[in-house]
C-alpha positions as CSV (number, residue, x, y, z in Angstrom):
1,K,0.0,0.0,0.0
2,N,2.9,2.4,0.8
3,I,4.5,1.6,-2.6
4,Q,1.2,2.3,-4.3
5,K,0.8,5.7,-2.6
6,I,4.4,6.6,-3.7
7,T,3.9,5.6,-7.3
8,K,0.5,7.4,-7.5
9,A,2.2,10.6,-6.2
10,M,5.1,10.3,-8.6
11,K,2.6,9.9,-11.5
12,M,0.9,13.2,-10.5
13,V,4.2,15.0,-10.2
14,A,5.3,13.8,-13.6
15,A,1.9,14.9,-15.1
16,S,2.5,18.4,-13.6
17,K,6.0,18.7,-15.0
18,L,4.9,17.4,-18.4
19,R,2.3,20.2,-18.7
20,A,4.9,22.8,-17.8
21,V,7.4,21.7,-20.4
22,Q,5.1,20.5,-23.2
23,T,4.2,24.0,-24.4
24,K,7.8,25.0,-24.5
25,A,8.7,22.0,-26.6
26,E,5.9,22.7,-29.1
27,N,6.9,26.3,-29.4
28,S,10.6,25.4,-29.9
29,R,9.8,23.4,-33.0
30,G,9.5,26.7,-34.9
31,L,13.2,27.5,-34.2
32,W,14.9,24.6,-36.0
33,Q,12.5,24.1,-38.9
34,P,13.7,27.1,-40.9
35,F,17.3,25.7,-40.7
36,T,16.1,22.3,-42.0
37,S,14.4,24.1,-44.9
38,L,17.6,26.1,-45.6
39,L,20.4,23.7,-44.8
40,G,18.6,20.4,-44.8
41,D,19.1,17.4,-42.4
42,L,21.5,15.0,-44.0
43,P,21.9,11.9,-41.7
44,S,23.6,9.9,-44.4
45,V,26.4,12.4,-45.1
46,D,29.9,10.8,-45.1
47,V,32.4,12.7,-43.0
48,K,35.6,11.9,-41.0
49,K,34.8,13.4,-37.6
50,N,31.5,12.5,-36.1
51,V,30.2,13.6,-32.7
52,V,27.2,11.7,-31.2
53,V,25.4,13.9,-28.7
54,T,23.3,11.6,-26.6
55,I,20.5,13.2,-24.6
56,S,19.1,11.3,-21.6
57,S,17.6,11.9,-18.2
58,D,19.3,12.3,-14.8
59,K,16.7,10.3,-13.0
60,G,15.3,6.8,-13.6
61,L,11.9,5.1,-13.2
62,C,10.9,6.2,-16.7
63,G,10.8,2.9,-18.6
64,G,13.2,2.2,-21.5
65,I,13.5,5.7,-22.8
66,N,17.2,6.1,-21.9
67,S,18.2,2.6,-23.1
68,T,16.7,3.4,-26.5
69,S,18.8,6.6,-26.9
70,V,22.0,4.7,-25.9
71,K,21.2,1.8,-28.3
72,I,20.7,4.2,-31.2
73,S,23.9,6.1,-30.2
74,K,25.9,2.9,-30.3
75,G,24.4,2.1,-33.7
76,I,25.4,5.5,-35.1
77,Y,28.9,4.9,-33.7
78,K,29.2,1.6,-35.5
79,L,27.9,3.0,-38.8
80,N,30.4,5.9,-38.7
81,S,33.4,3.9,-37.6
82,G,36.3,3.1,-40.0
83,P,40.1,3.3,-40.4
84,E,40.1,7.0,-41.4
85,K,37.1,8.1,-39.3
86,E,36.8,9.3,-35.7
87,T,33.6,9.2,-33.7
88,K,33.2,10.6,-30.2
89,Y,30.4,10.9,-27.7
90,V,29.0,13.9,-25.9
91,I,26.7,12.8,-23.1
92,L,23.9,14.7,-21.5
93,G,22.3,13.1,-18.4
94,E,23.4,10.5,-15.7
95,K,21.6,7.6,-17.3
96,A,23.4,7.6,-20.6
97,K,26.6,8.3,-18.8
98,A,26.2,5.1,-16.6
99,Q,25.5,3.0,-19.7
100,L,28.1,4.3,-22.1
101,I,31.0,4.7,-19.6
102,R,31.2,1.0,-19.2
103,D,32.3,0.1,-22.7
104,S,33.0,3.4,-24.4
105,K,34.9,5.4,-21.8
106,K,37.8,6.2,-24.2
107,D,35.4,7.7,-26.8
108,I,33.6,10.1,-24.4
109,E,34.6,13.7,-25.1
110,L,32.3,15.5,-22.7
111,I,29.8,14.7,-20.0
112,I,27.1,17.1,-18.7
113,T,24.6,16.3,-16.0
114,E,22.0,18.0,-13.9
115,L,20.7,19.8,-17.0
116,Q,17.1,19.9,-15.6
117,K,18.0,21.1,-12.2
118,N,16.6,24.5,-13.2
119,P,13.7,25.2,-15.6
120,L,15.0,24.8,-19.2
121,S,15.6,28.0,-21.1
122,Y,17.1,28.9,-24.5
123,T,19.9,30.9,-22.7
124,Q,20.9,27.9,-20.7
125,V,21.0,25.5,-23.6
126,S,22.8,28.0,-25.9
127,V,25.6,28.3,-23.3
128,L,25.7,24.5,-23.1
129,A,25.9,24.3,-27.0
130,D,28.7,26.8,-27.0
131,E,30.6,24.7,-24.4
132,I,30.2,21.6,-26.6
133,L,31.4,23.4,-29.7
134,K,34.5,24.7,-27.8
135,N,35.4,21.2,-26.6
136,V,34.9,19.1,-29.6
137,E,36.2,19.0,-33.2
138,Y,33.5,17.9,-35.6
139,D,32.4,17.5,-39.2
140,A,28.9,16.4,-38.2
141,L,27.1,16.6,-34.9
142,R,24.4,13.9,-34.5
143,I,22.0,14.7,-31.8
144,V,20.1,11.6,-30.4
145,F,16.9,12.3,-28.4
146,N,13.3,11.1,-28.0
147,K,10.7,13.2,-29.9
148,F,7.5,13.6,-27.9
149,H,4.2,12.6,-29.6
150,S,1.9,11.8,-26.7
151,V,2.0,10.6,-23.1
152,V,2.3,7.0,-24.3
153,S,4.2,7.6,-27.5
154,F,7.7,9.0,-28.2
155,V,9.9,8.5,-31.3
156,P,13.7,8.0,-31.1
157,T,15.1,10.8,-33.4
158,V,18.5,11.8,-34.8
159,S,19.1,15.4,-36.0
160,T,22.3,16.2,-37.9
161,V,24.2,19.5,-37.8
162,L,27.1,19.9,-40.2
163,S,30.2,22.0,-39.8
164,P,30.5,25.1,-42.0
165,E,33.2,23.4,-44.1
166,I,31.0,20.4,-44.8
167,V,28.0,22.6,-45.6
168,E,30.2,24.5,-48.1
169,R,31.4,21.2,-49.6
170,E,27.9,19.8,-49.9
171,S,26.6,23.1,-51.4
172,E,29.3,23.1,-54.0
173,S,28.6,19.5,-54.9
174,G,25.0,20.5,-55.7
175,G,21.9,18.8,-54.3
176,K,19.6,20.5,-51.8
177,L,22.4,22.6,-50.3
178,G,23.3,23.9,-53.7
179,E,20.4,26.3,-53.4
180,L,22.5,28.3,-50.9
181,D,24.3,30.1,-53.7
182,S,21.0,31.5,-55.0
183,Y,20.5,33.7,-51.9
184,E,21.8,37.3,-51.9
185,V,24.0,38.1,-48.9
186,E,23.9,41.6,-47.5
187,G,26.7,43.0,-45.3
188,G,30.4,42.6,-45.2
189,E,30.6,38.9,-44.0
190,T,32.1,36.3,-46.3
191,K,30.2,33.1,-47.1
192,G,32.4,31.2,-44.6
193,E,31.6,33.6,-41.8
194,I,27.9,33.4,-42.5
195,L,28.0,29.6,-42.6
196,Q,29.9,29.6,-39.3
197,N,27.2,31.7,-37.6
198,L,24.4,29.7,-39.1
199,A,26.0,26.4,-38.0
200,E,26.4,27.6,-34.4
201,F,22.9,29.1,-34.3
202,Q,21.4,25.9,-35.9
203,F,23.1,23.7,-33.3
204,S,21.8,25.7,-30.3
205,C,18.2,25.7,-31.7
206,V,18.3,22.0,-32.5
207,M,19.7,21.3,-29.0
208,F,17.0,23.4,-27.3
209,N,14.3,21.6,-29.1
210,A,15.9,18.2,-28.5
211,V,16.3,18.8,-24.7
212,L,12.7,19.9,-24.4
213,E,11.3,17.0,-26.5
214,N,13.4,14.5,-24.4
215,A,12.2,16.1,-21.2
216,C,8.6,15.7,-22.4
217,S,9.1,12.1,-23.4
218,E,10.8,11.4,-20.0
219,Q,7.8,12.7,-18.0
220,G,5.3,10.9,-20.3
221,A,7.3,7.7,-19.9
222,R,7.4,8.2,-16.1
223,M,3.7,8.7,-16.0
224,S,3.1,5.4,-17.8
225,A,5.6,3.6,-15.7
226,M,4.2,4.8,-12.4
227,D,0.6,4.1,-13.6
228,S,1.7,0.5,-14.4
229,S,3.4,0.2,-11.0
230,S,0.3,1.4,-9.2
231,R,-1.9,-1.1,-11.0
232,N,0.6,-3.9,-10.3
233,A,0.6,-3.0,-6.6
234,G,-3.2,-3.1,-6.6
235,D,-3.0,-6.6,-8.3
236,M,-0.7,-7.8,-5.6
237,L,-2.8,-6.3,-2.8
238,D,-6.0,-8.2,-3.7
239,P,-4.7,-11.8,-3.2
240,L,-2.6,-10.7,-0.2
241,T,-5.7,-9.1,1.5
242,L,-7.7,-12.3,0.8
243,T,-5.0,-14.5,2.3
244,Y,-4.7,-12.2,5.3
245,N,-8.5,-12.2,6.0
246,R,-8.7,-16.0,5.6
247,T,-5.8,-16.5,8.0
248,R,-7.3,-14.1,10.5
249,Q,-10.8,-15.7,10.3
250,A,-9.3,-19.2,10.6
251,S,-7.7,-18.3,13.9
252,I,-10.9,-17.0,15.5
253,P,-12.6,-20.4,16.1
254,T,-9.3,-21.7,17.7
255,E,-9.3,-18.7,20.1
256,L,-13.0,-19.2,20.9
257,I,-12.4,-22.9,21.7
258,E,-9.5,-22.0,24.0
259,I,-11.7,-19.4,25.9
260,I,-14.6,-21.8,26.3
261,S,-12.3,-24.6,27.5
262,G,-10.7,-22.3,30.0
263,A,-14.1,-21.1,31.3
264,S,-15.3,-24.7,31.6
265,A,-12.2,-25.7,33.5
266,L,-12.7,-22.9,36.0
267,E,-16.4,-23.9,36.6
268,G,-15.3,-27.5,37.1
């Protein structure tokens, strides 16, 4: 019964946190979509230096949401491994850290935890994105997170952010990024400087959305997990209560017989 009370309370807390962060997540989708229209999202791009940014939670009791992110991160690592390639991890959250540090410790470039200690804001995430860019060398950043759909549904997602050099290479080779040259650039900046600014801003926007989407998915998964735990506790309580009552009732006749026998012995 005590466990059931705790799980019910945790479900209510998760529901409250979900409502608070869901609106932010939905609004943040408008930040990265223009970049996808302009620069595209090229998950299959072949580059030498890959950085896998794995976003997870700091706390557990939320189902298999973190295991899914880690599994996809390891899959991306294998796909982008080779003799002339280098792939590193950047980890956000205690749960991914605990899983990846066991067998990929040498490949972890940066670990950041307690991200949700304070309410998530764009300023906080942009500082975080800046710290990542200062500490890693990359041709492609692959952000792994869980995209929120509903309380019972989230989709593992990978967003790709290319370095300015790779964007320039891809635009010169034609394809979707070839359309960049059709835009008129105002101001004194060169094409390289503009691409540098765009890449940094794109990464911070994608990171902001990814962190919020993952936070929503975490709270939704925790609600489902705690609801299942409460129902499981209830399923255990029913037979236990029945057994307890039967045992208690079975002992009553024995006690009555002892009382009557004692009274009869005193009368005799």
